[in-house]
C-alpha positions as CSV (number, residue, x, y, z in Angstrom):
1,M,106.8,-85.8,125.8
2,Q,109.9,-83.7,124.8
3,D,113.1,-83.9,126.9
4,R,113.2,-81.0,129.3
5,T,116.8,-81.5,130.4
6,L,120.0,-80.0,129.3
7,T,123.6,-81.1,130.0
8,L,126.3,-78.4,130.8
9,I,129.8,-79.3,130.1
10,Q,132.4,-77.6,132.1
11,D,135.9,-76.7,130.9
12,D,137.4,-79.8,132.6
13,G,134.7,-82.0,130.7
14,K,132.5,-82.7,133.8
15,E,128.8,-82.9,132.7
16,I,126.1,-81.3,134.7
17,L,122.6,-82.3,134.3
18,C,119.8,-79.6,134.6
19,D,116.1,-79.4,134.3
20,I,114.7,-76.9,132.1
21,L,112.2,-74.7,133.8
22,F,111.1,-72.7,130.8
23,T,112.2,-71.0,127.7
24,Y,111.5,-67.5,126.6
25,H,111.9,-65.4,123.5
26,S,112.3,-61.7,124.1
27,E,111.2,-59.3,121.4
28,E,113.0,-56.4,123.2
29,F,116.3,-58.1,123.1
30,N,115.7,-60.3,120.1
31,K,117.1,-63.2,121.9
32,D,116.0,-66.7,123.1
33,Y,116.6,-67.6,126.7
34,V,116.5,-71.0,128.7
35,V,115.9,-70.9,132.4
36,F,117.1,-74.0,134.1
37,Q,117.9,-75.6,137.5
38,V,120.9,-77.9,138.2
39,R,119.6,-81.2,139.5
40,G,119.7,-81.4,143.4
41,E,120.2,-77.6,143.7
42,A,117.5,-75.0,144.8
43,S,118.7,-72.1,142.8
44,A,117.8,-71.5,139.1
45,S,120.1,-70.0,136.4
46,A,119.6,-68.8,132.8
47,A,121.4,-68.5,129.5
48,I,120.9,-67.1,126.1
49,Y,120.1,-70.1,123.9
50,H,121.3,-70.3,120.2
51,P,119.5,-73.1,118.3
52,E,121.3,-75.2,115.9
53,D,120.0,-77.3,113.0
54,N,120.7,-80.6,114.9
55,G,118.2,-79.8,117.3
56,K,120.9,-79.2,120.2
57,G,122.2,-75.6,120.4
58,S,124.6,-73.6,122.3
59,L,124.5,-71.4,125.4
60,E,126.0,-68.0,125.9
61,R,126.3,-66.0,129.2
62,I,124.0,-63.3,130.1
63,E,126.0,-60.2,130.6
64,S,123.5,-57.3,130.8
65,D,121.6,-56.3,134.0
66,E,118.5,-55.4,132.0
67,E,118.3,-59.0,130.8
68,W,118.8,-60.5,134.4
69,E,116.1,-58.2,135.6
70,M,113.7,-59.3,133.0
71,L,114.5,-63.0,133.5
72,E,114.2,-62.7,137.2
73,E,110.8,-61.2,136.9
74,L,109.7,-64.2,134.6
75,L,111.2,-66.7,137.2
76,N,109.2,-65.0,140.1
77,D,106.1,-65.3,137.8
78,Y,106.9,-68.8,137.1
79,A,107.5,-69.7,140.7
80,S,104.2,-68.0,141.8
81,S,102.3,-70.1,139.2
82,M,104.1,-73.3,140.3
83,E,103.3,-72.5,143.9
84,D,99.6,-71.8,143.0
85,S,99.2,-75.2,141.0
86,C,101.0,-77.3,143.5
87,S,99.5,-76.0,146.7
88,S,96.0,-76.6,145.3
89,G,96.8,-79.9,143.8
90,C,96.7,-80.8,140.0
91,S,96.0,-83.7,137.9
92,G,99.3,-85.1,138.5
93,C,99.6,-84.9,142.2
94,S,97.8,-84.5,145.5
95,G,99.1,-81.2,146.2
96,C,102.5,-80.2,147.8
97,S,104.1,-77.2,149.6
98,F,106.0,-75.8,146.8
99,D,109.0,-73.7,148.1
100,E,112.6,-73.1,146.9
101,E,114.2,-75.8,148.8
102,C,112.0,-78.8,147.4
103,G,111.4,-77.2,143.9
104,G,108.1,-78.6,143.8
105,C,106.5,-82.0,144.3
106,G,108.4,-83.7,141.5
107,E,105.3,-85.7,140.7
108,C,103.9,-83.0,138.5
109,Q,105.0,-82.2,134.9
110,H,104.3,-78.5,135.2
């Protein structure tokens, strides 16, 4: 299984570990995005992703309202699909009550 985490490095050098929820390429904006959640926090965020040859890459802030609206819609669809699969159970767990606070059962690899 590939690594589904990213590390944000703040200006002061502090590292913040995040879980990647999903990635998305927009034909409309011709950009790649990564949607992620800081470990231990309930809210999600996103950034423009610029891949590099070393397999790492860099992130850029999203500035346009249109891009945020698109990503918010995708995140809502993602949350709905997670809720459906977690509340009914899946091969990885016996079901949970997915909500914004818990972020899912944690046992699944959705």
